C-alpha positions as CSV (number, residue, x, y, z in Angstrom):
1,M,117.3,75.7,117.9
2,T,118.3,74.4,114.5
3,R,119.4,70.9,113.8
4,L,123.0,72.1,113.2
5,H,123.1,73.8,116.7
6,Q,121.8,70.6,118.3
7,Q,124.5,68.5,116.6
8,L,127.2,71.0,117.7
9,L,126.0,70.9,121.3
10,Y,126.0,67.1,121.2
11,I,129.6,67.1,120.0
12,A,130.6,69.5,122.8
13,A,129.0,67.2,125.4
14,L,130.6,64.1,123.9
15,A,134.0,65.9,124.1
16,S,133.6,66.7,127.7
17,A,132.5,63.2,128.6
18,T,135.4,61.7,126.7
19,L,137.9,64.0,128.4
20,L,136.7,63.0,131.8
21,S,136.9,59.3,130.8
22,A,140.4,59.7,129.6
23,D,141.5,61.4,132.8
24,A,139.9,58.7,134.9
25,L,141.7,55.9,132.9
26,N,144.9,57.8,133.3
27,I,144.5,57.9,137.0
28,I,143.6,54.2,137.3
29,G,146.4,53.2,135.1
30,S,149.0,55.1,137.0
31,S,147.8,53.8,140.4
32,G,147.6,50.1,139.4
33,G,143.8,50.1,139.7
34,D,143.8,51.4,143.3
35,T,142.3,54.9,143.6
36,S,141.4,54.7,147.3
37,H,144.4,56.8,148.4
38,K,144.8,59.2,145.5
39,P,142.5,62.0,144.6
40,I,141.0,62.1,141.1
41,T,142.9,64.8,139.2
42,T,143.3,65.9,135.6
43,N,147.0,66.6,135.5
44,N,148.0,64.7,132.3
45,P,148.1,67.6,129.7
46,S,149.6,65.5,126.9
47,R,146.8,62.9,126.9
48,R,144.2,65.6,127.4
49,N,145.5,67.7,124.6
50,F,145.7,64.7,122.3
51,V,142.1,63.7,122.9
52,Q,140.9,67.2,122.7
53,F,142.7,67.7,119.4
54,G,141.2,64.6,118.0
55,L,137.6,65.6,119.0
56,V,138.0,69.1,117.6
57,A,139.4,67.8,114.3
58,A,136.5,65.4,114.0
59,A,134.0,68.1,114.8
60,A,135.6,70.5,112.3
61,S,135.6,67.9,109.6
62,S,132.0,67.1,110.1
63,M,130.8,70.8,110.2
64,P,131.0,71.4,106.4
65,T,128.8,68.4,105.8
66,M,126.4,69.3,108.5
67,A,126.2,72.9,107.3
68,A,125.6,71.6,103.7
69,N,122.9,69.3,104.9
70,A,121.2,72.2,106.7
71,V,121.4,74.4,103.6
72,D,120.1,71.6,101.4
73,A,117.1,71.2,103.8
74,Q,116.4,74.9,103.6
75,F,116.4,74.8,99.8
76,K,114.2,71.7,99.9
77,E,111.7,73.6,102.1
78,V,111.7,76.6,99.7
79,G,111.2,74.3,96.8
80,Q,108.2,72.7,98.5
81,Q,106.7,76.2,99.1
82,E,107.3,77.2,95.5
83,R,105.5,74.2,94.1
84,P,101.7,74.4,94.0
85,P,99.8,72.0,96.3
86,E,98.9,68.6,94.9
87,G,95.9,68.8,92.7
88,E,96.1,72.6,92.2
89,T,95.7,73.8,88.6
90,P,98.9,75.3,87.1
91,F,99.0,78.4,85.0
92,S,98.0,78.1,81.4
93,T,99.6,80.3,78.7
94,L,97.5,81.8,76.0
95,P,98.8,82.5,72.4
96,N,99.3,86.2,73.2
97,G,101.5,85.4,76.2
98,V,98.9,86.0,78.9
99,Q,98.9,83.5,81.7
100,I,95.8,82.4,83.6
101,K,95.1,80.3,86.6
102,D,91.6,79.6,88.1
103,F,91.2,79.6,91.8
104,R,87.4,79.1,91.8
105,Q,85.1,77.9,89.0
106,G,82.0,79.9,88.5
107,S,78.7,78.8,87.2
108,G,76.3,79.6,84.4
109,S,77.2,81.3,81.1
110,T,80.8,82.2,80.3
111,V,82.5,85.4,79.3
112,Q,82.7,85.9,75.6
113,N,83.4,88.7,73.2
114,G,80.5,91.2,73.6
115,S,79.7,90.1,77.2
116,R,78.9,92.8,79.7
117,V,80.9,92.1,82.9
118,E,81.3,93.5,86.4
119,L,84.5,92.6,88.1
120,T,85.9,93.1,91.6
121,M,89.7,93.0,91.1
122,K,93.1,93.9,92.3
123,G,96.1,94.7,90.1
124,R,99.7,94.2,91.2
125,L,103.1,95.2,89.8
126,L,105.4,92.2,89.5
127,N,108.4,94.4,89.0
128,L,107.8,96.0,92.4
129,N,107.2,92.7,94.3
130,G,103.5,92.8,94.0
131,V,102.8,96.5,94.9
132,I,99.1,97.2,94.4
133,F,98.3,99.7,91.7
134,Y,94.6,99.1,91.2
135,D,91.9,97.9,93.6
136,T,88.1,98.2,93.0
137,K,87.7,98.7,96.8
138,S,89.5,102.0,96.4
139,N,86.5,103.3,94.5
140,D,84.3,103.5,97.5
141,P,82.0,106.6,97.3
142,N,79.7,105.4,100.1
143,G,82.5,104.7,102.5
144,F,81.4,101.2,103.4
145,G,84.5,99.5,102.2
146,E,82.7,97.5,99.5
147,G,84.1,99.5,96.5
148,T,82.6,99.7,93.0
149,P,83.1,96.9,90.4
150,L,84.8,97.6,87.1
151,Q,82.1,97.5,84.4
152,F,82.8,97.1,80.6
153,T,81.9,95.2,77.5
154,V,84.4,92.7,76.4
155,G,85.7,93.8,73.0
156,D,84.9,97.5,73.2
157,K,88.6,98.3,73.4
158,S,88.3,100.3,76.6
159,V,90.2,97.7,78.6
160,L,93.7,96.2,78.2
161,P,93.5,93.5,75.5
162,G,95.6,91.1,77.7
163,L,93.1,91.4,80.5
164,E,90.1,90.8,78.2
165,S,91.6,87.7,76.7
166,G,92.3,86.4,80.2
167,L,88.7,86.8,81.2
168,I,87.3,84.7,78.3
169,G,85.7,81.5,79.6
170,M,85.1,82.7,83.2
171,S,81.6,82.4,84.7
172,R,79.8,84.3,87.4
173,G,81.4,83.8,90.8
174,G,84.6,82.6,89.3
175,I,88.0,83.8,90.5
176,R,91.0,83.9,88.2
177,R,94.6,85.2,88.3
178,I,95.7,86.8,85.1
179,I,99.3,87.8,84.3
180,V,99.5,90.3,81.5
181,P,102.8,91.0,79.7
182,A,103.7,94.5,78.5
183,E,102.9,93.8,74.8
184,V,99.2,93.4,75.6
185,G,99.2,95.5,78.7
186,Y,100.3,98.9,79.9
187,G,103.5,98.8,77.9
188,A,101.6,99.1,74.6
189,F,98.3,100.6,75.9
190,P,99.1,102.8,78.9
191,S,95.8,104.8,78.8
192,L,93.4,101.8,78.8
193,E,91.4,100.6,81.8
194,P,91.8,99.7,84.5
195,Q,93.4,102.9,85.7
196,P,94.6,103.6,89.3
197,L,92.0,105.1,91.6
198,T,94.2,106.8,94.1
199,D,97.3,109.0,93.9
200,V,99.4,106.3,95.6
201,E,98.3,103.7,93.1
202,R,98.9,106.1,90.2
203,R,102.5,106.8,91.3
204,A,103.1,103.1,91.6
205,L,101.9,102.3,88.1
206,D,103.7,105.3,86.6
207,S,107.0,104.3,88.2
208,V,106.9,101.2,86.0
209,V,105.0,102.3,82.9
210,K,107.1,105.4,82.4
211,N,110.4,103.6,82.9
212,P,111.2,101.5,79.8
213,R,114.0,99.7,81.7
214,R,111.5,98.0,84.0
215,D,109.4,94.9,83.4
216,Q,105.9,96.2,82.8
217,T,104.2,92.8,83.4
218,V,101.2,93.1,85.7
219,M,99.0,90.6,87.5
220,F,95.2,90.8,88.1
221,D,93.2,88.8,90.6
222,C,89.6,89.0,89.2
223,K,86.2,87.8,90.4
224,V,83.2,88.0,88.0
225,E,80.4,89.5,90.0
226,R,77.9,89.9,87.2
227,L,77.7,88.7,83.6
228,K,75.3,89.6,80.8
């Protein structure tokens, strides 16, 4: 039950109690304080209607404010969910428009131009509310659900330049979210890796890449498994 519902129930209960009290006062007043020989009735419609009208008007006038407060509370909760938890690293924007955010710091040497890397990763289409179009687990020839990491050398021009730039500085074991705009992603380089591994993933990517009216920004969640 929402707070608004609770407040409305309270108003209804208060109205009932006040009406009963008004009837009782009416009876006592009409009998001079002696109620021993007269049954308690509620036969004063004018006073009853007056009290009821006043309570209904008060409730009606308070409902917009109560509803507004409820809506404000909902927006406040949404805002709290949208904001990153305290201490969490925000996204950083690179000169080419790529945005990166680290979720786990790795250790050892870092990814640089010429590094040989192996990544487990998942790609999502932001225009389609995060539909997956690439997942290294889809490349699973052994059938054990482990998948096969994406392997390439940074700078060999086989992978989206936006993804490559987003990987620079990562270490083995690190996890990073990389948002790649169309200009350094599939909008300008539709044939570069990573490419979908299943028909479903291919149709999802094509529905965005082959439609110039759609935002072709993509997001990758990457983990560096190996680095040479």
